Every structure is written in structure tokens, then in C-alpha cells.
C-alpha positions in Angstrom: -124.0 -21.8 -99.4 -120.2 -22.0 -98.9 -118.4 -19.9 -96.4 -117.0 -17.7 -99.1 -120.4 -17.0 -100.7 -121.8 -16.1 -97.2 -118.9 -13.7 -96.6 -119.5 -12.1 -100.1 -123.2 -11.8 -99.3 -122.6 -10.1 -96.0 -120.1 -7.7 -97.7 -122.7 -6.9 -100.3 -125.3 -6.1 -97.7 -122.9 -4.0 -95.6 -122.1 -2.0 -98.7 -125.8 -1.5 -99.2 -126.0 -0.3 -95.6 -123.2 2.2 -96.1 -124.9 3.5 -99.2 -128.4 3.5 -97.9 -128.4 3.7 -94.1 -132.1 4.6 -94.1 -133.2 1.1 -95.2 -130.6 -0.9 -93.2 -132.1 -2.7 -90.2 -130.8 -6.1 -89.2 -133.7 -8.1 -87.9 -134.3 -11.8 -87.1 -137.9 -12.6 -88.0 -137.9 -15.6 -85.6 -138.5 -13.0 -82.9 -141.8 -12.2 -84.5 -142.8 -15.9 -84.2 -141.8 -15.9 -80.6 -144.0 -12.8 -79.9 -146.9 -14.5 -81.7 -146.6 -17.5 -79.5 -146.5 -15.3 -76.4 -149.6 -13.5 -77.7 -151.5 -16.7 -78.0 -150.4 -17.9 -74.5 -151.4 -14.6 -72.9 -154.8 -14.6 -74.6 -155.6 -17.9 -72.9 -154.0 -17.5 -69.5 -154.6 -13.8 -68.8 -158.1 -14.1 -67.4 -157.5 -17.2 -65.2 -154.3 -15.5 -63.9 -156.0 -12.3 -63.0 -159.0 -14.1 -61.5 -156.6 -16.0 -59.3 -155.3 -12.7 -58.0 -154.4 -9.4 -59.7 -150.9 -9.7 -58.4 -150.4 -13.1 -59.9 -151.9 -12.1 -63.2 -149.6 -9.1 -63.4 -146.6 -11.3 -62.5 -147.5 -13.8 -65.2 -148.0 -11.1 -67.9 -144.8 -9.4 -66.9 -142.8 -12.6 -67.0 -144.1 -13.6 -70.4 -143.3 -10.2 -71.8 -139.9 -10.2 -70.2 -139.2 -13.6 -71.8 -140.1 -12.2 -75.1 -137.7 -9.3 -74.8 -134.9 -11.6 -73.6 -135.4 -13.9 -76.6 -135.6 -11.0 -79.0 -132.4 -9.5 -77.5 -130.6 -12.8 -78.1 -131.8 -13.1 -81.7 -130.9 -9.4 -82.4 -127.4 -10.0 -81.0 -127.1 -13.0 -83.2 -128.1 -11.2 -86.4 -126.0 -8.2 -85.6 -123.0 -10.5 -85.1 -123.4 -11.7 -88.7 -122.9 -8.1 -89.8 -120.0 -7.6 -87.4 -122.1 -5.1 -85.4 -121.3 -5.0 -81.7 -124.2 -2.9 -80.4 -127.7 -2.2 -81.4 -128.2 0.3 -84.2 -130.1 3.5 -83.5 -133.2 2.2 -85.2 -133.1 -1.1 -83.3 -132.9 0.9 -80.1 -135.9 3.0 -81.2 -138.1 0.0 -81.9 -137.0 -1.8 -78.7 -137.5 1.2 -76.4 -140.9 1.9 -78.1 -142.1 -1.7 -77.4 -140.7 -1.6 -73.8 -142.6 1.6 -73.0 -145.8 0.3 -74.7 -145.6 -3.0 -72.8 -145.0 -1.2 -69.4 -148.0 1.0 -69.9 -150.1 -1.9 -71.1 -149.1 -4.0 -68.0 -149.9 -1.2 -65.6 -153.2 -0.3 -67.3 -154.1 -4.0 -67.4 -153.6 -4.3 -63.7 -156.0 -1.4 -63.1 -158.6 -2.9 -65.4 -158.2 -6.3 -63.7 -158.9 -4.7 -60.4 -162.3 -3.6 -61.8 -162.7 -7.1 -63.4 -162.8 -5.5 -66.9 -161.0 -8.3 -68.6 -162.4 -7.7 -72.1 -161.0 -4.2 -72.4 -157.6 -5.6 -71.5 -157.4 -7.5 -74.7 -158.4 -4.5 -76.7 -155.8 -2.4 -74.9 -153.0 -4.7 -75.9 -154.4 -5.1 -79.4 -154.4 -1.3 -79.9 -151.0 -0.5 -78.2 -149.0 -3.3 -79.7 -150.3 -2.4 -83.1 -148.8 1.1 -82.6 -145.5 -0.6 -82.2 -146.0 -2.5 -85.4 -146.4 0.8 -87.2 -142.9 1.7 -86.1 -141.6 -1.7 -87.3 -143.4 -1.3 -90.6 -141.8 2.1 -91.1 -138.3 1.2 -90.0 -138.2 -2.0 -92.1 -140.2 -0.4 -94.9 -142.6 -3.3 -94.9 -146.1 -2.1 -95.8 -147.6 -5.4 -94.7 -146.8 -4.7 -91.1 -148.5 -1.3 -91.4 -151.6 -2.9 -92.9 -151.7 -5.4 -90.0 -151.4 -2.5 -87.6 -154.2 -0.6 -89.3 -156.4 -3.7 -89.2 -155.8 -4.2 -85.5 -156.3 -0.6 -84.5 -159.5 -0.4 -86.5 -160.7 -3.7 -85.0 -160.0 -2.6 -81.5 -161.8 0.7 -81.9 -164.9 -1.0 -83.5 -165.0 -3.7 -80.8 -164.6 -1.3 -78.0 -167.3 1.0 -79.4 -169.7 -2.0 -79.9 -169.0 -3.4 -76.5 -169.5 0.0 -74.8 -172.7 0.8 -76.7 -174.3 -2.6 -75.9 -172.9 -2.9 -72.4 -170.7 -5.9 -73.2 -167.4 -4.8 -71.7 -167.9 -7.1 -68.7 -169.2 -9.9 -70.9 -167.8 -13.4 -70.5 -169.8 -14.9 -73.3 -169.6 -15.0 -77.1 -168.4 -11.4 -77.5 -165.3 -12.1 -75.3 -164.5 -15.1 -77.5 -164.8 -12.9 -80.6 -162.4 -10.4 -79.0 -159.9 -13.1 -78.1 -160.1 -14.5 -81.6 -159.4 -11.1 -83.1 -156.4 -10.7 -80.8 -155.0 -14.0 -81.8 -155.5 -13.2 -85.5 -154.1 -9.6 -85.2 -151.2 -10.2 -82.8 -150.2 -13.8 -83.6 -151.4 -15.1 -87.0 -151.0 -12.1 -89.2 -147.6 -10.9 -87.9 -146.2 -14.5 -88.3 -147.5 -14.7 -91.8 -145.7 -11.4 -92.6 -142.6 -12.7 -91.0 -142.7 -15.9 -92.9 -143.1 -14.0 -96.2 -140.1 -11.8 -95.3 -138.0 -14.8 -94.4 -138.8 -16.2 -97.9 -137.8 -13.0 -99.5 -134.5 -13.0 -97.6 -133.9 -16.6 -98.5 -134.5 -15.8 -102.1 -132.2 -12.8 -102.0 -129.4 -14.9 -100.5 -129.9 -17.6 -103.1 -129.8 -15.0 -105.9 -126.8 -13.3 -104.3 -128.7 -10.0 -103.9 
């Protein structure tokens, strides 16, 4: 695409923004892939980190989440620059602040659970809380797929928590823990990335078609 065509595309999207502010939300879907990678890493390193020491585990979790927010901030700034937007939009601030508050609560609660060596509920906690954030993303971006992913994750976390509590498996380190970790990777890494890839294809198609 030539520089002229790119400028015309951006002008067209800015006009759409001015006409329909409710649906305008600049977003770089590469941020979703970054968060998916972090989710996978956390799933595998969280228990060993907390077993080393609760302080070390909390530090590792905090650093990885902080890296995610820094990368997303850089990507957001980049996509905003392409629309000549100097600061975050109100909806970007809403989503960002929502995830920051969710993450802070999850980190603190995870520390408490780690002190009691309840590692399995930590995964279900993150699965449930981050999915609430995906609800806001799905609403703001008007992407039903994100809302469906959130619903799947929330339902899965509640079912697994109920099952684990009923059968006394919340302190389990066997097959049930592996199942929970698998669901976490599926719900917080695989599915969100698939949705992001689909949205990137849609955006690429729209650009190619001049929409």
C-alpha cells in the first residue's frame, strides 16, 4: 500500500470515528499475543516460584504482569500515533485501568493463597478475574468472540472450583491441577490469540478493500 493510500485509509477511519465515536477504539492486537505468551509462562512458573518463596513468587508474577502493561502501552502509543492521537482515548483508559485493578487484586490474593499453599485456586482466580476484563474488551470493541471467550472461562472456573471443593482437590498436585492449568492456557492464551488473529485478518482485509 502506497503512502497516499495509507493516508486516505486513516482519513476514512478518522471520519468514521467522528461520525460514530461509540465504535472507535484504536487497538493493536499484537498486545493480545503478548498477554497470551505471559499467561503461558505464568502457568508454568507460578508454582515453582511460590514454592521457592512467597515473596519471590509475588515478585515474578508482578514483573511479568508489569512487562505486559509496558509492552501494551508501547503498542497502544504506536497505533494511536497512526491516527494522530496524542493521548489515550477514554475507552482505552477504561480498559487499561480495569485490567490494572484486576491484576493488582489478583496478585495480592494470589500471595494470600500461596501462603496457604493453595496453588490450584490461584489459577482459577486469574482465569475468572482476567475474563471479567475480556468482557470489557468485548464490549468496547464490539467483538462478541471476546465475550464468548470470557463466558467460557468464567463458567469453567466456577465449575472447576466447585468440583475441586466438593471432592477436596483444591490442594491437589496431580491430574486435576494439570487439567486446571490446561484450561487456563486454553482460556487465557489460545482462545484470545485466535480471536486476535481473526481480528487482524479482518483489519487487513478492510485495509486491502479500502474500507
